[in-house]
N, C-alpha and C positions, 0 to 999 in steps of 0.2 A: 065896553061893547066890542071894540075892534079886536081886543085880545081874545074874547070869547069866540068871535067869528074865525079868527086865525086858528085857534085850538080845534074848532070843529072841522075846518078845512084840512088841517094836518091829520086828524083822526080819520076823515074820509079817505084821504090820500093813502094812509097806511093800510086801511081796510082794503082799498083797491089793489094795493101792491100784493097783500097776502092772498088775494084771489087770482093772482096771475100765475100761470104755470111756469113761466120763466123764473119767477122768484124761487119756487120750490126746487126747480131743476138746478138753480144756482146754489141753493142750500145743500143739495145732495153732492154736488161737485166739491163744495167747500168741506163737507164731511170727509169725502175721499182724501182730500189733501191733508186735512187735520189729522186723521188717523194714520195716514202714511208717515207724516212727520213724527207722530207719537211712536210709531213702530221703530223709528231710528234712534230713539232716545232711551237709554238705559234707565234713567230716572222715571220716565213715564211708564215703562214696562213694570218697574217695581211698584209704582202707584197702582196700576191696574191689577197686579197680583194681590196687593193688599186689599183692594176693593173687592176682588173675587172672594177672598177669604171671608169678608164681612157678609156679602150678599149670599154666599153659599150657606152660611148658617141660617140666615133669614129664610131663604127659599126652602131649605130642608125642614125647618120648623113649620112653615106655612103649608107645605104640600105633602109631606111624608105621611101624615095621618089619614089622608084621603084614600079610600080603598080602591079607587080606580085611577087611571092615568089622567091627571089634570092637564098635563101637557098635550096629550092626544086630543082632549076636548078643546083646548085652546086652538090647536091646528084645524079642527073641524069648523069651529066658529070663524076662524080666519079664512078658511076656504070658502065658506058661505058668503062672507063679506066681499072677498075678491071676485067670486062669481057674480054677485049682485052688481059690482062696479063694472065688470066687463060687459054684462048685459046692458048696463046704462050707456056704455060707450057705443053700443050698436043703435041706440035711439038718438036720433038727431037732436031733439030738444034737450036731452040730458048729457050729451057727449062731453061738452066742455067742463061741466061740473064734475062728471065722473072721472075724467082724466086728471083734474085737479086733485080730487080725493085720493086717487091712486098714487099720485106723486107724494102727497102728504103721508100716506100710509107707508110707502117705501122709505121715506125719510125717517119716520118714527121707528120702524122695524130695524132698519140698518143701524141707527144710533143705539138702540137698546141692545141689539146683538153684539155690537162692537164693545160696548161698555161691560156687558155681562160675560162675554166669552171670546170674541174675535181677537182681542189683543193678546190673549194667552198663547197664541200661535208663535209669538215673537219672543217668548221668554227663553232663557239660556237653554240650549238643547242638552239633553242628558249625556249625549256622546262626549261633550266637552268636560264632563265630570268624571269620565272613565279614562283609563290608559288607552292610548291610541295605537293603531297599527296602520301601515300605509296601504296595504292591499288585502283583499279578502283571503283568508287562510282556509283554503278548501280542505287541506289535510286535517286541520283542527275541527272543521265543521263535520268531517266524516267521523272523527273520533267521538265527537259529541253525539252524532246521530246514532252510533252504535251504543253509546252509553244510555241514551234516552230510549232506544229500542228495548234494552234490558229493563230499564225502569218501567216502561209501559207494560211489558210482559209480566213483570212481577205485580205491579199495582192492579192490573186488570184481573188478576186472580182473587183480589180481595174486595171487589165491588159486586153489586147485585146485577142480575140480568133478568129479562123477561122470559116467557115460555119459549121464545124463538132464539134464545141465547144472545140477545142484544143488550148491551149495557143500558141500565136505566138509573135515573136519579130517584132516590127514595125519599129524600128530605131536602127540598130546595131552600126552605127557611133556615135550616142548619147551615147550609152552604153560604147563604147570605150573611148570617151571623159570623161565620168564620172569616169571610172576606173582610168584614168590618174590623174584626180583631186583627187580622194580618196587616191591615192598613197602618195600624199603630206601630208595627214592628219593622217597617221599611227602613233601610239605612238612611241616616240623616243626610249624608253627603249626596245622596241621589234624590231624595224627596224633600224633607224639611217642611212638608205641608201638613196642616192640621187635619186630623181625621175625627169628625164630630161624632161618629158612632151612632148615626141616625139611619135607620133602614128606610130607604126610599127607592127600592127596586120595584118596578111596576111592569106587569105583563102588558104589552101594547095592544090597544084596540085594533090596530091595523095588522094583526099577526098574519092573516091570510095573504094580504097584499105583500107584506114583507117576505113571505116565503117565495113569492113569485118574482121578487126583485133582487134576491141574494143578500138582503139586509138581515143580519143576525140580531142586531140591537142598535140603539142609538141613545145619545145623551141629549136631553132637552135643556138648552141653556136658559130658557125662560122660567123653568120650574125646578131645575136641578134634579130631575128624576132620571134614573137609569132604566131605560126601557129595554125589554128583551122580548124576543119572539118565542112565545111559549110552545109553538109547534115544532121547534127545532129538535133534531135528534139529541139525545142526552149527552153525546160526546161533545157537542157544541155548547150546551147550555151553561155549565158551571164556569168555563173560561170566558164565555161572552159576558157573564155577569161580573167577573173580575175585571174584564176589560172596561166595561161601562162604568164600574165603580172608580176606575182610575181617572176617567174623565171627571167624575164627581169631585175627586181630590184636586183637580186643576191641571191635569196633563192633557193638553188639547190635541197634540199630534197623534195620529192613529197608531203609528208604530211604537211610539213611546208608551201609549196606553197598553199596547200589547206587552211591552217589556215590564211595565209595572204589574200587569196582570200575571205575567210569568213569575215575578218575584213573590207575589201574593200566593199563587197556587202551588209552586214547587216547594215552598217552605211550610205548607199546611199539613196538619195531621188529619184533615178530612180527606179520606181516600177518594171520594167521588170528585172533589175539586182537584186533587192532585193528579188523578188519572187524566181528566179532561185537559189540564194544563200541560202535562208531559206529552200527551198525544198531539196537542197543538204544536208544541215545540218540535217534536219529531217531524211532523208534516212540514213545518216551516223550513227546517234544515234540509229536508229532502227536496223541497221546491227550490231552494237555493242551489243545491248541488246538481240537480238534474241536467242542466245545460252543460256542465263541466264533465260529469261522469254518469250518464244515464244507466250504465250497467250496475254501478254501485247502488243506485236507488232501487233498481229491480231486485237486487240481492237482498236489500233490507226489507222490502215489502214481502218477498218470499219467506222471510224469517219472522214475519208477524206471527204471533200465536194464533191458533184457530179462533179464539174469541175476538182478537183484534181484527182478524180478517172479516168476521161477521159484522163487526162495528163499521169497518171500512165499506163493506158492500152496502150496508144500510144507509150510510151517508151518501154514497154514490146514487142509490135509488131515490133518495129524497131530493138531491140536486137535479137528477134527470127528470123527475116528475114535475118539478117546478120551473124548468127552463122555458124560455120564451122571449118575446119581444120586450116585455117589461124588464126582465133580467138584463138584457143587452142595453136598454135605454138607461136604467138606473146605474149600471156599471160605468157607462160612458159619462153621465153627468157627475157621478161621484168622483171619477178620476179628475174631471175639470175642477171640482170643488177642492179636492185635496191639493192639486197643483197650484191653485190660486191662494192657498194658505200655507205656502212654504213647505209643502210635503211632496213625497213621491206619490205616484198613482197607487190605487188600491190593490193592484195585482203585484206590486213590487215588495219583496221580502227583505231586500238587502239591508235597509236601515235597522230593522229589528235584529237581523243576524249580526250586523256590526255591533250593536249594543250587547247582544248575547255573547259574542266571542270576546269582546273587550272586557265584559264583566267576568267571564270565566278566566280570563288571563290573569 
């Protein structure tokens, strides 16, 4: 009898502890410390890489066949739950319970995110797998810019355009299939990751909002879907798809995903994918060079082909049309997110350029 009473008392005590906000706040702090220590361990990073390869296959098999974005639906439902809990916080009788549920939800989301994706930011950087150079080589960047100018001029002649002379993508499915094929042909010393060859590219439900935030696409770590903004100009669309597919492979850092997308696109026989990638590479090189030699950048832009100039103007019109407070806000928050995950800000091209120059070396 005494033992039964003791067990009941312990059970009540544990239940009471679980209902305390301090307990869940402590669990969240413990998670921060745990994953921080894991990020400093090579063995744990290897473990999370292997875990990602396993869950990647499972997620792709579970969600790729769904014709719409399951990840977007998850975010909508999550937004509804969060809104409900916030409203509960405003009601005095429900405040404590709602705050507790918010803490539990934060703990759960943070844990799942770190397990599925967050720890990949700490894997060995690609830059360490390439020959290194001490300082940015602007002269080499200029030579590459001129080379990619000629590549763009040539490839642009071989793609389709609309009645206004603007480049258009004619077969996005073929581009996606080509991206998956090129994933299997990446150099082993750079990638070494498994390419399941499962198409899980999804147009985002939030395409209009994305257009006003400057977001071209994103990877959903909860469903392994590569989301893209279907309203983008065609010059953006193929390379954005290659970039997001690089996240699917397991490259978390943004500029490394750009580099993998560059390898995928420039080696492709698909002219639409190749033009979009070459054009992205050229723009990135010019953005890198402009502070050092703005006159050179003006010279290169003047030597765009007439068709490339039309594409450039259409891009500028698209960006101008969708500029606003949302764009500024999301640019700011994205910079904070990138820097919190061992990355440079979203407007910095130097790491991608370092990778590009070292690879070309």
